[in-house]
C-alpha positions in Angstrom: 44.7 -75.2 -99.3 42.2 -72.7 -100.8 39.4 -74.6 -102.6 38.5 -73.9 -106.2 35.4 -71.6 -106.5 34.4 -73.0 -110.0 30.9 -74.0 -108.8 29.6 -70.5 -108.1 27.2 -71.7 -105.3 25.2 -69.5 -103.0 27.0 -71.8 -100.2 30.7 -72.5 -99.7 29.8 -75.3 -97.3 26.6 -77.5 -97.0 26.5 -79.1 -93.2 24.4 -82.1 -93.3 23.6 -83.2 -89.8 20.9 -83.4 -87.1 20.2 -80.9 -84.3 20.0 -81.9 -80.7 18.6 -79.9 -77.7 21.5 -80.6 -75.3 20.7 -80.4 -71.5 24.1 -80.1 -69.8 24.8 -81.1 -66.1 28.2 -79.9 -64.5 29.7 -80.4 -61.2 28.4 -83.8 -60.6 30.0 -85.7 -57.7 30.3 -89.0 -59.7 29.3 -90.5 -63.1 25.5 -91.4 -63.0 24.7 -94.9 -62.2 21.6 -97.0 -61.1 20.1 -96.3 -57.8 22.1 -93.0 -57.3 20.4 -89.5 -57.0 23.0 -87.1 -58.2 22.7 -83.2 -57.8 24.6 -81.1 -60.4 26.1 -77.9 -59.3 25.4 -76.1 -62.5 23.0 -76.6 -65.6 22.5 -75.0 -69.1 20.6 -76.0 -72.2 22.3 -75.2 -75.5 21.5 -76.1 -79.2 24.0 -79.1 -80.1 25.2 -81.5 -82.7 25.3 -80.0 -86.1 24.2 -76.7 -84.8 27.6 -76.2 -83.1 29.1 -76.6 -86.7 26.8 -74.3 -88.4 27.3 -71.8 -85.6 31.0 -71.8 -86.0 30.8 -71.5 -89.6 28.4 -68.4 -89.2 30.8 -66.7 -86.9 33.7 -67.2 -89.2 31.8 -65.6 -91.9 31.7 -68.7 -94.0 28.9 -68.8 -96.6 27.2 -72.1 -94.9 23.9 -73.6 -95.4 22.6 -76.2 -92.9 20.6 -79.1 -94.1 18.5 -80.2 -91.1 15.0 -81.2 -90.4 12.8 -79.8 -87.7 9.2 -80.6 -86.2 6.5 -78.5 -84.8 7.8 -79.4 -81.2 9.2 -76.9 -78.6 12.8 -78.4 -79.1 12.7 -77.7 -82.7 11.2 -74.2 -82.3 13.8 -73.2 -79.7 16.7 -74.5 -82.0 15.3 -72.5 -85.0 15.1 -69.5 -82.8 18.7 -69.6 -81.6 19.8 -70.3 -85.3 18.2 -67.2 -86.5 19.4 -65.2 -83.5 23.0 -66.1 -84.3 22.5 -65.4 -88.0 22.9 -69.1 -89.3 21.4 -69.2 -92.7 18.0 -71.2 -92.7 17.7 -71.7 -96.5 18.1 -75.4 -96.3 16.0 -76.0 -93.1 13.2 -78.7 -93.7 10.0 -78.1 -91.6 7.6 -80.8 -90.7 4.0 -80.4 -89.4 4.8 -82.8 -86.5 7.0 -83.3 -83.5 10.7 -84.2 -84.3 12.2 -84.2 -80.9 16.0 -84.8 -80.5 17.1 -84.4 -76.9 20.5 -85.3 -75.2 21.2 -85.0 -71.4 24.9 -84.5 -71.1 26.9 -85.1 -67.9 30.1 -83.0 -68.3 33.3 -83.4 -66.6 36.7 -81.4 -67.2 38.3 -84.4 -69.0 35.3 -85.8 -71.0 31.4 -86.1 -71.1 28.7 -88.7 -71.7 25.3 -88.6 -73.0 21.6 -90.0 -72.7 20.0 -89.2 -76.1 16.6 -89.6 -77.7 15.7 -89.1 -81.2 12.3 -89.8 -82.8 13.7 -90.4 -86.3 16.8 -89.9 -88.4 17.2 -87.1 -90.7 16.8 -87.8 -94.4 20.1 -87.1 -96.3 19.8 -84.8 -99.3 19.4 -86.5 -102.6 21.9 -86.2 -105.6 19.4 -83.8 -107.1 19.6 -81.5 -104.0 23.5 -81.4 -104.4 23.0 -80.5 -108.0 20.7 -77.8 -107.3 22.7 -76.3 -104.3 26.3 -76.9 -105.6 28.3 -76.1 -102.4 32.1 -76.3 -102.7 32.4 -78.6 -99.8 29.9 -81.1 -98.3 30.4 -81.5 -94.4 28.8 -84.8 -93.2 28.0 -85.2 -89.5 28.6 -88.8 -88.6 29.6 -91.8 -90.8 27.9 -94.8 -92.1 28.0 -97.5 -94.9 24.5 -97.4 -95.9 23.8 -97.1 -99.6 22.0 -93.8 -99.4 25.1 -92.1 -97.9 27.3 -93.9 -100.3 25.1 -92.6 -103.1 25.1 -89.0 -101.7 29.0 -89.1 -101.4 29.4 -90.6 -104.8 27.2 -87.8 -106.2 29.2 -85.1 -104.6 32.4 -86.5 -106.0 30.8 -86.6 -109.5 29.9 -82.9 -109.3 33.3 -81.9 -108.1 32.3 -81.1 -104.4 34.8 -81.8 -101.9 33.5 -84.4 -99.2 34.4 -84.1 -95.5 33.1 -86.4 -92.8 33.6 -87.1 -89.1 33.2 -90.5 -87.6 31.3 -90.1 -84.2 31.9 -93.4 -82.4 30.4 -95.8 -85.0 31.4 -99.5 -84.4 33.5 -100.0 -87.5 36.8 -101.5 -88.0 39.0 -101.3 -91.1 38.3 -104.9 -91.7 34.6 -104.0 -92.0 33.3 -104.9 -95.5 32.8 -101.4 -97.4 34.8 -99.4 -95.2 37.9 -99.0 -97.3 35.9 -98.2 -100.4 33.9 -95.3 -98.3 37.1 -94.0 -97.1 38.4 -93.6 -100.6 35.3 -91.7 -101.6 35.9 -89.1 -98.8 38.3 -86.3 -99.3 38.7 -85.2 -95.7 38.2 -87.5 -92.7 38.1 -86.0 -89.2 37.9 -88.7 -86.5 39.0 -88.0 -82.8 41.9 -90.0 -81.4 39.8 -92.6 -79.7 37.8 -93.2 -82.7 40.9 -93.4 -85.0 42.6 -95.9 -82.7 39.3 -98.1 -82.4 38.9 -98.0 -86.2 42.4 -99.1 -86.8 43.1 -101.4 -83.8 46.2 -99.2 -83.2 47.1 -97.9 -79.5 49.2 -95.0 -81.0 47.4 -92.0 -82.6 50.3 -91.6 -85.1 50.0 -95.2 -86.3 46.4 -94.9 -86.6 47.0 -91.8 -88.7 49.2 -93.6 -91.2 46.6 -96.6 -91.2 43.8 -94.4 -92.3 45.9 -92.4 -94.7 46.4 -95.4 -96.8 42.9 -95.0 -97.9 41.9 -91.3 -97.6 43.8 -88.3 -99.1 43.5 -86.2 -96.1 43.0 -87.4 -92.5 42.8 -85.1 -89.6 42.7 -86.5 -86.1 41.4 -84.4 -83.2 43.5 -85.0 -80.1 41.8 -82.9 -77.4 44.2 -81.2 -75.3 47.1 -82.4 -77.4 45.7 -80.5 -80.4 45.5 -82.3 -83.7 47.6 -84.1 -86.0 47.0 -84.7 -89.8 48.2 -86.3 -93.1 47.5 -85.0 -96.5 49.0 -86.3 -99.6 52.2 -87.3 -98.0 52.5 -84.1 -95.9 52.2 -84.5 -92.1 51.4 -81.7 -89.7 50.9 -81.4 -85.8 49.4 -78.5 -84.1 49.1 -78.0 -80.2 45.9 -76.9 -78.6 45.6 -73.5 -77.0 46.3 -73.4 -73.3 42.7 -72.9 -71.9 40.8 -73.7 -68.9 38.2 -76.5 -69.9 34.7 -75.9 -68.9 32.5 -78.1 -71.0 33.9 -80.4 -73.9 30.4 -80.8 -75.5 30.4 -79.8 -79.1 34.4 -79.2 -79.3 34.7 -81.7 -82.2 31.9 -80.2 -84.1 33.6 -76.7 -83.8 36.9 -78.1 -84.8 35.4 -79.5 -87.9 33.9 -76.1 -88.8 37.2 -74.3 -88.2 39.1 -76.9 -90.5 36.6 -76.3 -93.2 36.8 -72.5 -93.1 40.7 -73.1 -93.1 40.4 -75.2 -96.3 38.5 -72.3 -98.0 40.9 -69.5 -96.9 44.3 -70.7 -95.8 47.2 -71.6 -98.3 48.2 -74.7 -96.7 47.3 -77.7 -94.5 49.0 -76.2 -91.1 47.0 -73.0 -91.6 43.6 -74.8 -91.8 44.5 -76.9 -88.7 45.6 -73.9 -86.8 42.0 -72.4 -87.3 40.4 -75.8 -86.4 42.4 -76.0 -83.1 41.6 -72.4 -82.4 37.8 -73.1 -82.7 38.1 -76.6 -80.7 40.1 -75.0 -77.9 37.9 -72.1 -77.3 34.7 -74.3 -77.7 35.7 -76.0 -74.4 35.7 -72.7 -72.5 32.0 -72.4 -72.2 28.8 -74.3 -72.5 28.4 -76.6 -75.6 30.9 -74.6 -78.0 29.1 -71.1 -77.2 32.6 -69.3 -76.7 33.4 -69.6 -80.4 35.6 -67.0 -82.2 34.5 -64.6 -84.9 36.7 -64.2 -87.9 38.2 -60.9 -86.5 39.4 -62.8 -83.5 41.4 -65.2 -85.3 44.6 -63.1 -85.8 44.7 -62.6 -81.8 44.6 -66.3 -81.2 47.1 -67.3 -83.9 49.5 -64.7 -82.3 49.0 -66.5 -79.0 49.7 -69.9 -80.5 52.8 -68.7 -82.4 54.2 -67.6 -79.1 53.7 -71.1 -77.4 
């Protein structure tokens, strides 16, 4: 599944997505609700959202640039400091001389998590001219929408021969939504999780959801949490189990999975190899706060041996 390197860019991957400053509360006695004063047993803050994707790619040794806008507020400054400490390339950072706060409070349980979030404004997407200048081999988009700005960006990437990957992130679309089929046909790799895929298709079975989406998108990879992942690519179907790990915090696991899959696209000979790396990244992400327990490239062989022994 190795991607052609004809573009000759500084970046193999261009990650497009916002940062969030995640406040993570663990060990809550119940889900937060009105009139309840809950005390967490543990707390941590971590950079989140597309930061997790950029971090995973940096640790895997992928040449990745992160297109993200930051302000002059304390949250932006702390995320930038962490990114530089982790050797995340900052060549595509956009800096504004005003606050641009994006904060999420996550209440984390072993089986799932929820968020209360605040963002002052959405990130501007790159323009077609930016893509023409940067020329990544792969464009990895956080989130999904049908607005004209995103459609123009995706079409420009396709015209330049750039592979487009996108996740879904709980948007309220159905396959019957006008424009959804056309957008899926423009995307090369679609990366929803199982609940998103079932909600999008109206199917209650993840394999039927996979088949339904694969009618429109060449490669579909569905993240199935503790059950690993399933995928369909040009008629080839594949299932890879998750690693056996102790779940600590699921925040950021999907973003880390996406990074692992894209790294696999660039380096693995086939679909299964790419999914194996994605599953390793997603599985290890849940063993610490906010995806911080991510592997480095040198660690992959060890975890692939462990997976083969299952």
